[in-house]
C-alpha positions as CSV (number, residue, x, y, z in Angstrom):
1,M,115.6,96.0,84.9
2,R,115.5,95.7,88.7
3,V,112.9,94.0,90.9
4,R,112.2,95.1,94.5
5,P,109.2,95.2,96.9
6,I,106.7,98.1,96.4
7,S,103.8,99.3,98.5
8,S,100.2,98.3,97.9
9,E,99.5,101.9,96.9
10,E,102.3,101.9,94.2
11,H,101.0,98.6,93.0
12,L,97.4,99.7,92.7
13,A,98.3,103.0,91.0
14,F,100.2,101.1,88.3
15,I,97.3,98.7,87.7
16,A,94.9,101.7,87.5
17,G,97.1,103.2,84.8
18,R,96.7,100.2,82.5
19,E,93.8,99.2,80.3
20,S,93.4,96.1,82.4
21,A,95.0,93.4,84.5
22,S,93.9,90.2,86.1
23,F,92.1,90.7,89.4
24,L,94.4,88.0,90.7
25,Q,97.2,90.5,90.3
26,T,95.7,93.3,92.4
27,P,96.9,94.1,95.9
28,A,93.4,93.2,97.2
29,W,93.8,89.6,96.1
30,A,96.6,89.2,98.7
31,R,94.0,89.9,101.4
32,V,91.8,87.2,100.0
33,K,94.5,84.5,100.0
34,T,95.2,84.9,103.7
35,E,96.7,81.4,104.0
36,W,99.6,82.4,101.8
37,R,102.3,85.1,102.4
38,A,102.0,87.8,99.8
39,E,104.2,90.6,98.5
40,S,103.9,93.3,95.8
41,L,106.9,93.5,93.6
42,G,107.8,96.3,91.1
43,F,109.9,96.0,87.9
44,F,112.0,99.2,87.5
45,D,113.6,100.3,84.3
46,D,116.1,102.8,85.6
47,D,113.9,104.6,88.2
48,A,110.6,104.2,86.4
49,L,108.1,101.6,87.5
50,A,107.5,99.5,84.4
51,G,105.7,96.4,85.7
52,V,104.2,94.8,88.9
53,G,103.6,91.4,90.2
54,L,101.6,90.0,93.1
55,V,103.5,87.1,94.5
56,L,101.8,84.5,96.7
57,H,104.3,82.5,98.7
58,R,103.0,78.9,99.1
59,P,104.6,77.1,102.0
60,V,105.1,73.3,101.8
61,P,104.9,71.0,104.9
62,R,108.3,70.0,106.2
63,L,110.2,72.3,103.8
64,R,110.7,74.9,106.5
65,R,110.6,78.4,105.2
66,A,111.1,77.5,101.5
67,T,108.1,78.5,99.3
68,L,106.8,78.2,95.8
69,A,106.4,81.8,94.6
70,Y,103.2,82.0,92.6
71,L,102.1,84.9,90.4
72,P,98.6,83.9,89.2
73,E,97.8,85.3,85.7
74,G,100.9,87.5,86.1
75,P,103.2,89.3,86.3
76,V,101.8,92.5,84.9
77,I,104.6,93.3,82.4
78,D,105.1,94.0,78.7
79,W,105.0,90.4,77.3
80,S,105.8,91.6,73.7
81,G,109.5,92.0,74.1
82,E,112.4,89.8,75.4
83,I,110.8,88.2,78.5
84,A,114.1,87.1,79.9
85,D,114.8,90.8,80.6
86,W,111.8,90.7,83.0
87,L,111.9,87.2,84.4
88,A,115.6,87.0,85.1
89,P,115.6,89.8,87.8
90,L,112.3,88.4,89.1
91,T,113.6,84.9,89.7
92,A,116.9,86.2,91.1
93,Y,115.0,88.2,93.7
94,L,112.7,85.3,94.6
95,K,115.6,82.8,94.9
96,K,117.5,85.2,97.1
97,N,114.5,85.4,99.4
98,G,113.8,81.7,99.8
99,A,111.8,80.5,96.9
100,F,112.6,77.0,95.7
101,G,110.5,77.6,92.5
102,V,108.5,80.2,90.7
103,R,105.1,79.7,89.0
104,I,103.7,82.3,86.5
105,G,100.6,82.5,84.3
106,P,101.4,84.7,81.3
107,P,98.1,86.4,80.3
108,V,98.6,85.9,76.6
109,A,96.4,83.9,74.2
110,T,97.8,81.2,72.0
111,A,94.6,80.2,70.1
112,V,91.0,81.4,69.5
113,W,87.9,79.5,68.2
114,D,84.7,81.2,67.4
115,A,81.3,80.0,68.8
116,T,80.3,78.5,65.4
117,Q,83.4,76.3,65.4
118,V,82.9,75.1,68.9
119,K,79.2,74.3,68.4
120,A,80.1,72.3,65.2
121,G,82.8,70.5,67.1
122,I,80.4,69.4,69.9
123,A,78.0,68.1,67.2
124,D,80.7,66.2,65.4
125,D,81.5,62.7,67.0
126,A,84.9,62.7,65.2
127,V,86.0,65.8,67.2
128,R,87.2,64.9,70.6
129,R,88.9,68.0,71.8
130,L,88.9,71.7,71.1
131,T,92.4,71.4,69.9
132,D,91.3,69.0,67.1
133,L,89.7,72.1,65.4
134,P,91.9,74.5,63.5
135,P,91.7,77.8,65.4
136,T,90.3,80.9,63.8
137,E,93.3,82.8,65.1
138,R,96.7,81.9,66.4
139,P,98.1,85.1,68.1
140,A,101.8,85.5,67.3
141,L,102.5,87.0,70.8
142,G,101.3,83.8,72.5
143,A,103.5,81.6,70.3
144,R,106.5,83.8,70.9
145,V,106.0,83.8,74.7
146,V,105.7,80.0,74.8
147,S,108.8,79.6,72.7
148,Q,110.8,81.9,74.9
149,L,109.7,80.2,78.1
150,R,110.7,76.8,76.8
151,A,114.1,78.2,75.8
152,L,114.6,79.7,79.2
153,G,113.9,76.3,81.0
154,W,110.4,77.0,82.2
155,R,108.1,73.9,82.5
156,P,104.5,74.0,81.4
157,Q,102.1,72.9,84.2
158,S,98.7,72.9,82.5
159,P,97.1,69.4,82.6
160,E,95.2,67.8,79.7
161,D,91.8,69.0,80.9
162,G,93.1,72.6,81.3
163,F,92.3,72.7,85.0
164,G,95.2,72.3,87.4
165,A,95.8,73.5,91.0
166,G,95.9,77.1,89.6
167,Q,93.9,78.9,86.9
168,P,92.2,77.5,83.9
169,Q,94.1,77.5,80.6
170,Y,90.9,77.6,78.4
171,T,88.3,80.2,78.9
172,F,85.1,81.4,77.1
173,E,84.9,85.2,76.4
174,I,82.5,87.6,74.8
175,P,84.2,90.5,72.9
176,L,82.4,93.7,73.8
177,T,84.2,95.8,71.2
178,H,84.6,95.6,67.4
179,P,88.0,94.9,65.8
180,D,88.5,98.6,65.3
181,G,88.0,99.2,69.1
182,R,84.5,100.7,68.9
183,Q,82.2,99.6,71.8
184,K,79.4,97.2,70.8
185,T,75.8,98.2,71.5
186,P,73.6,95.9,73.7
187,D,71.7,95.0,70.5
188,E,74.8,94.0,68.7
189,V,75.9,91.7,71.6
190,L,72.3,90.3,71.8
191,R,72.3,89.5,68.1
192,G,75.5,87.6,68.5
193,M,73.7,85.1,70.9
194,N,71.9,82.1,69.7
195,Q,68.1,82.0,69.5
196,L,67.8,80.0,72.8
197,W,69.7,82.6,74.7
198,R,67.7,85.5,73.3
199,R,64.5,83.7,74.0
200,N,65.5,82.9,77.6
201,I,66.5,86.5,78.3
202,K,63.1,87.7,77.0
203,K,61.3,85.0,78.9
204,A,62.9,86.1,82.2
205,A,61.7,89.6,81.6
206,K,58.2,88.4,80.7
207,E,58.0,86.2,83.8
208,G,58.8,89.2,85.9
209,V,62.3,88.3,87.1
210,E,63.7,91.2,89.0
211,V,67.4,91.8,89.0
212,G,69.3,93.6,91.7
213,V,72.9,94.5,92.1
214,L,75.1,95.5,95.1
215,A,78.6,97.0,94.5
216,G,81.6,96.8,96.9
217,P,81.3,95.3,100.4
218,V,77.9,93.7,100.6
219,T,75.5,93.3,103.6
220,D,75.6,90.2,105.7
221,D,72.0,89.4,104.7
222,A,72.7,89.6,101.0
223,L,75.9,87.5,101.4
224,T,74.0,84.9,103.5
225,A,71.3,84.6,100.9
226,F,73.9,84.1,98.1
227,H,75.8,81.5,100.1
228,E,72.8,79.4,101.0
229,L,71.8,79.3,97.3
230,Y,75.5,78.5,96.4
231,L,75.5,75.6,98.8
232,H,72.4,74.3,97.2
233,T,74.0,74.5,93.8
234,A,77.1,72.8,95.0
235,E,75.1,69.8,96.3
236,R,73.1,69.6,93.1
237,D,76.1,69.9,90.7
238,H,78.5,67.9,92.9
239,F,81.3,70.4,93.5
240,T,83.0,71.4,96.8
241,P,81.8,74.8,97.9
242,R,83.8,77.5,99.5
243,P,82.9,78.7,103.0
244,R,80.9,81.8,103.5
245,G,83.9,83.5,105.1
246,Y,85.8,83.3,101.9
247,F,83.2,85.4,100.1
248,R,83.0,87.8,103.0
249,T,86.8,88.3,102.7
250,M,86.6,88.6,98.9
251,F,83.9,91.3,99.0
252,D,85.6,93.2,101.7
253,A,89.0,93.1,100.1
254,L,88.1,93.7,96.5
255,G,85.2,96.1,97.3
256,G,87.4,98.0,99.7
257,E,90.0,98.5,97.1
258,D,87.5,99.8,94.5
259,P,83.7,99.9,95.0
260,E,83.2,99.0,91.4
261,R,85.7,96.1,91.5
262,I,83.2,93.4,92.7
263,K,79.4,93.2,92.5
264,L,76.7,90.8,93.7
265,F,73.8,90.3,91.2
266,S,70.6,88.6,92.4
267,A,67.5,87.5,90.5
268,H,64.2,87.3,92.4
269,H,60.8,85.9,91.2
270,D,57.7,86.6,93.3
271,G,60.0,87.4,96.2
272,T,62.1,84.2,95.9
273,L,65.8,84.3,95.1
274,V,66.2,82.1,92.1
275,A,69.8,82.9,91.0
276,A,72.8,84.9,92.1
277,T,76.2,85.7,90.6
278,I,79.4,87.5,91.4
279,M,81.1,89.7,88.8
280,V,84.6,91.2,89.1
281,R,86.1,93.9,86.9
282,V,89.5,95.5,86.5
283,G,89.6,98.2,83.9
284,A,88.3,96.9,80.6
285,H,88.1,93.2,81.6
286,A,85.0,91.9,83.4
287,W,84.8,88.3,84.8
288,Y,81.8,86.1,85.7
289,S,83.3,84.7,88.9
290,Y,80.8,82.6,90.8
291,G,77.2,81.6,90.2
292,A,74.3,79.9,92.1
293,S,70.8,79.0,91.0
294,S,67.7,77.3,92.5
295,T,66.6,73.9,91.1
296,E,63.0,75.2,91.5
297,K,61.7,77.9,89.1
298,R,64.4,77.2,86.6
299,E,61.8,77.8,83.9
300,V,61.8,81.6,84.7
301,R,65.5,81.7,83.4
302,G,67.0,83.7,86.3
303,S,70.5,82.7,85.3
304,N,70.1,84.0,81.8
305,A,68.7,87.3,83.2
306,L,71.7,87.7,85.4
307,Q,74.3,87.0,82.7
308,W,72.6,89.6,80.5
309,A,72.6,92.1,83.4
310,M,76.3,91.6,84.0
311,I,77.0,92.0,80.3
312,L,75.1,95.3,80.3
313,D,76.9,96.4,83.4
314,A,80.3,95.6,81.7
315,L,79.2,97.5,78.6
316,A,78.2,100.5,80.6
317,A,81.6,100.5,82.3
318,G,83.4,100.5,78.9
319,A,84.7,97.0,79.2
320,S,86.2,95.3,76.1
321,V,85.7,91.7,77.2
322,Y,83.2,89.8,79.3
323,D,84.9,86.7,80.6
324,L,82.9,83.6,81.4
325,R,86.0,81.9,82.8
326,G,87.1,78.3,82.5
327,I,86.0,75.6,80.1
328,T,87.6,72.2,79.4
329,P,88.9,71.4,75.9
330,T,87.0,68.2,75.8
331,L,84.1,68.2,73.3
332,L,82.8,64.6,73.7
333,A,79.1,64.4,74.0
334,D,79.3,62.2,77.1
335,D,81.7,64.4,78.9
336,P,80.1,66.0,82.0
337,H,81.6,69.4,81.2
338,V,80.0,69.7,77.7
339,G,76.8,71.1,79.1
340,L,78.6,74.0,80.6
341,I,80.5,74.6,77.3
342,G,77.2,74.5,75.4
343,F,75.7,77.1,77.8
344,K,78.6,79.5,77.2
345,V,78.7,78.9,73.5
346,G,75.2,80.2,73.2
347,T,76.4,83.6,74.1
348,G,78.1,83.9,70.7
349,G,81.5,84.5,72.2
350,R,84.8,82.7,71.6
351,A,86.9,80.0,73.2
352,V,90.4,81.1,74.1
353,A,93.5,79.0,74.9
354,Y,96.1,80.8,77.0
355,A,99.7,80.0,77.5
356,G,98.9,78.3,80.8
357,E,101.0,78.1,83.9
358,W,104.7,77.6,83.9
359,D,107.2,76.6,86.6
360,L,110.9,77.4,87.0
361,P,112.7,75.2,89.6
362,L,115.2,77.4,91.5
363,H,116.3,74.6,94.0
364,R,115.9,71.3,92.2
365,L,115.9,69.1,95.3
366,L,113.3,71.1,97.1
367,Y,111.2,71.5,93.9
368,S,111.3,67.7,93.3
369,A,110.1,67.2,96.9
370,F,107.3,69.7,96.2
371,D,106.4,68.0,93.0
372,L,106.1,64.6,94.8
373,Y,104.0,66.2,97.6
374,M,101.6,67.6,95.0
375,S,101.3,64.4,93.1
376,R,100.5,62.5,96.3
377,R,97.8,65.1,97.2
378,G,96.3,64.8,93.7
């Protein structure tokens, strides 16, 4: 196996030939993360392209040109074999080109809990964390990947709450296919939701909530309306919002790569924007990426209407999973994140623990300096 740079066109063609890959591993994501230097790498078995990776080179103050080479939710390789055969040439290439460390995010699940389990765990005062519950499934692939990474000297980076500087380790997902691969019908997905979700979806329709969708690069007016509502949501829910320019770049980059890659959904009631969401899809995997909602008119259930619209869109595209993204593993009733978990559990999906992010120091002194820098920032 050899690793060398490839063009964006080669990278995108390889992604298009797979069932799915993370949108964070598409060439377009390099154009979103403009503050980092990016490159597309190819893994070659003889002369055949067998895998790809989007590498974001993160510079660190006062470390000159040395970088942390970061592959979010990647690389896109066959994780079922001996991963040393893939990672050894990757790390050798990156070390030769100035990286003091490498961070990867293997897209392999290590544990799965169904919605019934999670709901029971939230109601049980004796259950403090998702990991206190026996999972309904422990994928053998995830266990094997974690074991191999430890043996190769990689270091796990996922913090206790599952949210670090990178991507969340725990997510909530709705399977859109049956175990035998058959696509679920909208009615089957709806029946999997709890009574409150089904009632809220019906109420939104009864109240006259109108859902619109824009694919690819969106208009300035639509983006401005979304961002104003997003700022309102950030102030209400106490999180730091991203600037409008970030979303302009995101829509232009992802939508420019594939018009169906990113979509803006909006819900209006009597002409007023009450909720808006962003969905991203690569192949058979669809993600709920960002959301915003008005404090007023929450009773018309615009957010539920949008989630249902995005699920229907994913089904129509033949997606196998609708991903509601990150959750924390904490299930304590007084934890501020439990409300979000409860909202997602109502969809009838499943909580999934992934392998998380892993670091391999390539230059121990520089990596230690980086580690110290990050701890002081945090």
